[in-house]
Backbone bond lengths (Angstrom), bond angles and torsions (degrees), N, CA, C in turn:
res aa  C-N    CA-C-N  psi(-1)  N-CA   C-N-CA  omega(-1)  CA-C   N-CA-C  phi
1 X - - - 1.503 - - 1.412 111.53 -
2 X 1.349 119.21 118.55 1.493 124.38 173.16 1.526 110.50 -103.97
3 X 1.240 117.10 139.63 1.500 124.64 -176.28 1.502 107.83 -125.66
4 X 1.352 111.08 131.75 1.448 120.33 -178.48 1.551 110.24 -126.11
5 X 1.321 114.71 105.79 1.496 121.94 -179.49 1.462 112.86 -86.09
6 X 1.260 122.77 141.98 1.431 126.70 178.50 1.487 110.47 -152.03
7 X 1.363 116.18 170.14 1.479 121.31 173.15 1.505 114.31 104.52
8 X 1.325 116.08 -2.85 1.454 116.02 177.84 1.511 111.63 -78.26
9 X 1.391 114.47 -175.99 1.427 121.06 -178.50 1.503 110.63 150.98
10 X 1.360 114.01 -167.30 1.439 121.07 177.45 1.465 109.74 -89.95
11 X 1.306 119.36 123.17 1.408 126.90 -178.53 1.519 114.10 -128.15
12 X 1.319 117.99 142.04 1.404 117.65 174.02 1.509 115.17 -75.71
13 X 1.289 119.08 154.46 1.430 119.95 174.98 1.484 112.75 -56.72
14 X 1.329 116.93 135.15 1.462 121.09 -174.24 1.502 113.85 92.33
15 X 1.326 117.32 -5.90 1.473 120.52 -177.82 1.512 111.77 -73.27
16 X 1.375 113.19 175.84 1.498 116.52 -173.08 1.565 111.42 -143.35
17 X 1.334 115.09 64.82 1.438 118.79 176.15 1.532 115.77 -71.28
18 X 1.317 116.66 160.05 1.404 119.20 178.10 1.551 109.21 -123.69
19 X 1.318 118.41 120.60 1.470 122.51 178.27 1.526 107.80 -84.65
20 X 1.338 118.59 147.62 1.457 120.80 170.91 1.538 109.84 -126.58
21 X 1.253 111.99 147.00 1.492 118.79 176.16 1.550 108.62 -128.46
22 X 1.320 114.41 105.97 1.481 118.28 -176.44 1.507 106.20 -96.49
23 X 1.344 112.97 133.02 1.515 120.33 -175.74 1.540 104.18 -108.37
24 X 1.360 113.55 145.65 1.415 122.33 175.15 1.509 110.08 -139.61
25 X 1.278 119.02 161.83 1.456 124.17 176.72 1.535 112.08 90.64
26 X 1.286 118.80 -19.60 1.448 122.76 178.02 1.498 109.06 -167.95
27 X 1.348 114.76 146.90 1.400 119.71 174.89 1.545 110.96 -72.42
28 X 1.334 114.04 128.32 1.445 119.09 -174.57 1.506 116.54 -102.09
29 X 1.337 113.65 9.59 1.507 120.35 -177.70 1.530 109.52 -58.21
30 X 1.315 117.90 -27.49 1.422 115.82 -178.51 1.528 112.27 -103.22
31 X 1.293 116.57 10.83 1.481 124.74 -179.32 1.527 109.94 -91.77
32 X 1.286 115.78 151.84 1.513 121.73 165.11 1.535 103.28 -80.13
33 X 1.455 112.21 130.52 1.476 115.52 -179.06 1.508 105.97 -121.29
34 X 1.306 115.69 132.17 1.485 120.81 -178.55 1.551 114.59 -125.42
35 X 1.273 115.53 154.49 1.467 119.97 167.76 1.501 109.01 -118.81
36 X 1.339 113.74 134.91 1.438 122.49 176.84 1.437 109.53 -123.50
37 X 1.379 120.52 170.79 1.462 121.55 172.64 1.513 108.82 -145.93
38 X 1.304 114.68 157.20 1.399 119.99 177.64 1.542 110.89 -141.59
39 X 1.285 114.37 117.30 1.508 122.65 177.93 1.454 109.79 -89.36
40 X 1.352 122.24 157.84 1.438 122.84 -178.44 1.570 111.17 -59.35
41 X 1.278 113.90 133.00 1.462 121.67 179.55 1.498 114.19 73.71
42 X 1.274 119.89 5.41 1.421 124.44 177.63 1.543 113.65 -115.50
43 X 1.351 112.56 160.10 1.471 115.92 178.52 1.635 109.03 -77.95
44 X 1.351 113.53 160.62 1.393 114.34 177.92 1.555 108.31 -72.64
45 X 1.333 114.05 139.14 1.452 119.93 -172.24 1.533 110.34 -125.20
46 X 1.333 115.83 149.86 1.447 121.74 175.32 1.546 110.61 -69.17
47 X 1.359 113.62 139.42 1.440 120.80 172.32 1.510 115.44 -115.71
48 X 1.334 114.06 -47.33 1.525 117.72 -178.98 1.495 112.06 -163.28
49 X 1.231 116.03 155.43 1.554 119.47 179.96 1.498 106.87 -141.37
50 X 1.380 111.93 144.83 1.495 119.74 166.29 1.525 106.83 -123.30
51 X 1.323 116.15 107.59 1.411 122.08 173.74 1.526 110.48 -137.55
52 X 1.309 118.84 -118.74 1.408 117.47 172.02 1.567 115.46 -68.10
53 X 1.300 110.09 -14.33 1.499 118.27 172.74 1.527 105.43 -152.65
54 X 1.304 112.45 175.43 1.456 118.21 173.02 1.495 106.32 -107.04
55 X 1.326 113.96 144.16 1.471 119.33 177.32 1.482 109.89 -150.31
56 X 1.313 117.84 158.16 1.447 126.88 -171.45 1.508 113.82 -137.29
57 X 1.268 116.52 147.32 1.436 120.20 166.97 1.542 109.91 -60.21
58 X 1.307 117.27 145.40 1.438 119.64 176.07 1.495 113.83 -55.12
59 X 1.259 117.05 -32.55 1.581 124.46 -177.19 1.435 111.72 -68.54
60 X 1.355 121.40 -18.23 1.433 122.48 -173.38 1.567 110.28 -125.16
61 X 1.327 112.95 -4.78 1.549 114.95 -175.98 1.560 108.42 -63.85
62 X 1.305 114.21 132.99 1.456 117.80 179.17 1.524 111.41 94.96
63 X 1.383 116.78 -15.06 1.457 120.89 -177.87 1.449 112.31 -114.99
64 X 1.361 117.90 -35.67 1.438 124.85 -174.30 1.545 109.81 -108.59
65 X 1.308 119.65 146.28 1.401 126.28 175.77 1.501 111.79 -135.75
66 X 1.393 112.87 127.15 1.473 116.49 175.49 1.522 109.63 -99.79
67 X 1.326 115.79 144.45 1.469 119.46 178.53 1.526 109.89 -151.06
68 X 1.320 114.82 168.51 1.408 118.94 -176.96 1.601 109.45 -129.96
69 X 1.259 114.43 151.49 1.440 120.17 169.01 1.552 104.84 -128.31
70 X 1.334 115.55 96.60 1.446 120.34 -174.91 1.570 112.02 -63.77
71 X 1.255 115.20 -32.61 1.479 119.34 -178.84 1.483 110.14 -63.19
72 X 1.400 115.94 -30.25 1.491 121.26 -178.95 1.495 111.30 -99.26
73 X 1.310 117.03 -2.66 1.471 121.67 -174.00 1.541 112.53 50.43
74 X 1.401 111.84 49.63 1.416 120.28 -172.49 1.466 111.50 -137.11
75 X 1.309 115.62 144.29 1.470 124.51 176.53 1.537 108.39 -115.70
76 X 1.289 117.34 144.24 1.409 122.70 -179.20 1.506 113.29 -124.14
77 X 1.350 116.62 153.06 1.432 120.85 172.26 1.569 106.95 -129.99
78 X 1.316 114.52 103.83 1.447 119.50 177.45 1.529 105.89 -83.66
79 X 1.338 115.22 124.41 1.427 121.10 -178.39 1.517 109.94 -114.52
80 X 1.241 122.14 123.55 1.458 127.50 179.35 1.488 110.64 -120.28
81 X 1.356 115.24 160.65 1.455 122.87 177.15 1.514 109.80 45.67
82 X 1.332 119.80 53.33 1.400 126.05 -176.75 1.614 108.39 -65.85
83 X 1.319 113.33 146.37 1.448 125.41 -176.51 1.590 106.93 -120.59
84 X 1.313 116.33 150.53 1.501 114.17 171.61 1.471 116.42 -54.54
85 X 1.334 121.23 -28.30 1.439 122.60 177.02 1.595 111.81 -72.46
86 X 1.214 118.72 -7.41 1.469 120.08 173.99 1.472 113.09 -84.87
87 X 1.339 119.86 3.01 1.350 127.36 179.55 1.563 110.25 -64.53
88 X 1.270 121.02 119.95 1.445 122.76 -179.51 1.490 108.77 -175.99
89 X 1.321 111.64 175.01 1.520 119.72 168.95 1.511 104.22 -91.75
90 X 1.272 115.05 128.37 1.518 124.31 -177.71 1.459 108.12 -103.08
91 X 1.365 116.21 129.20 1.435 125.25 -178.94 1.561 109.22 -120.46
92 X 1.295 113.72 141.41 1.493 119.14 168.39 1.459 109.76 -106.58
93 X 1.273 115.28 149.78 1.454 121.00 -172.85 1.579 110.08 -144.10
94 X 1.321 114.99 153.40 1.425 119.51 -179.51 1.479 114.22 -130.77
95 X 1.283 118.95 146.85 1.484 122.01 177.09 1.513 111.56 -140.28
96 X 1.276 124.97 130.13 1.435 125.06 173.61 1.505 111.34 -62.53
97 X 1.313 117.18 -19.19 1.528 122.27 179.90 1.455 106.44 -77.67
98 X 1.292 120.78 72.98 1.475 121.85 -178.62 1.491 116.20 -64.67
99 X 1.327 115.46 -22.44 1.518 119.26 -178.46 1.480 111.83 -104.44
100 X 1.292 118.52 17.52 1.489 121.61 174.99 1.542 111.19 -61.99
101 X 1.281 112.14 135.33 1.484 114.83 174.73 1.518 112.84 -86.19
102 X 1.274 116.84 -6.61 1.455 125.22 179.22 1.475 115.01 -94.88
103 X 1.286 116.87 28.73 1.545 121.21 -170.31 1.424 111.86 -65.71
104 X 1.358 125.56 -11.44 1.424 128.67 -174.75 1.547 106.52 -95.34
105 X 1.355 119.46 6.55 1.493 119.57 178.36 1.535 108.60 -111.73
106 X 1.295 114.47 139.72 1.507 116.66 -179.76 1.499 113.60 -64.89
107 X 1.264 118.79 -24.36 1.457 119.26 -178.40 1.558 117.20 -75.23
108 X 1.360 110.89 -7.61 1.537 116.28 176.93 1.521 108.51 -76.97
109 X 1.307 119.82 -20.72 1.444 122.29 -169.75 1.518 113.03 -100.58
110 X 1.390 116.82 135.81 1.412 122.47 -175.20 1.540 116.25 -96.61
111 X 1.424 111.16 -19.59 1.420 115.46 -173.62 1.543 106.36 -132.15
112 X 1.361 114.28 137.24 1.466 118.88 179.54 1.511 112.31 -133.50
113 X 1.336 114.83 144.70 1.498 120.25 173.43 1.475 109.11 -78.95
114 X 1.280 115.26 179.73 1.490 125.49 -170.98 1.534 106.44 -82.56
115 X 1.359 120.94 -18.85 1.400 120.07 -174.54 1.519 113.41 91.67
116 X 1.345 114.52 149.34 1.474 122.50 -179.65 1.523 105.18 -139.92
117 X 1.320 112.71 131.48 1.514 120.49 -177.62 1.487 109.01 -80.03
118 X 1.389 114.18 130.44 1.425 119.81 168.10 1.535 107.02 -120.14
119 X 1.340 115.78 122.82 1.440 119.56 177.35 1.589 107.90 -120.73
120 X 1.321 108.94 124.51 1.534 112.79 -178.91 1.429 109.68 -105.88
121 X 1.279 120.04 123.39 1.501 123.65 177.07 1.487 110.47 -95.74
122 X 1.341 111.23 143.49 1.453 116.30 -177.30 1.557 110.21 -88.19
């Protein structure tokens, strides 16, 4: 599975960009799909997951929405009300273990996209 993330860039605080993660090589409709982010000097952290349920990190709950388009083999992350602290490189990831309860950990995922930078200006 190859993952290609896109949609990042420089955004003003309060903006609403949408990230896309296009998968190829295999249909990922049965995969658990996650979004993670990594800010400078920090560890990669969980943002959102779409597997047997959807879940979000507390820091983005109510502002971000993960969704899938199985026909396009693509996963999206709609980000609303962005804050400067959301600045990071955003990564999408995939795991065939769709029912894993450890979906918030990076080690659960077998496939990773290259990341897309999101910079939020205040």
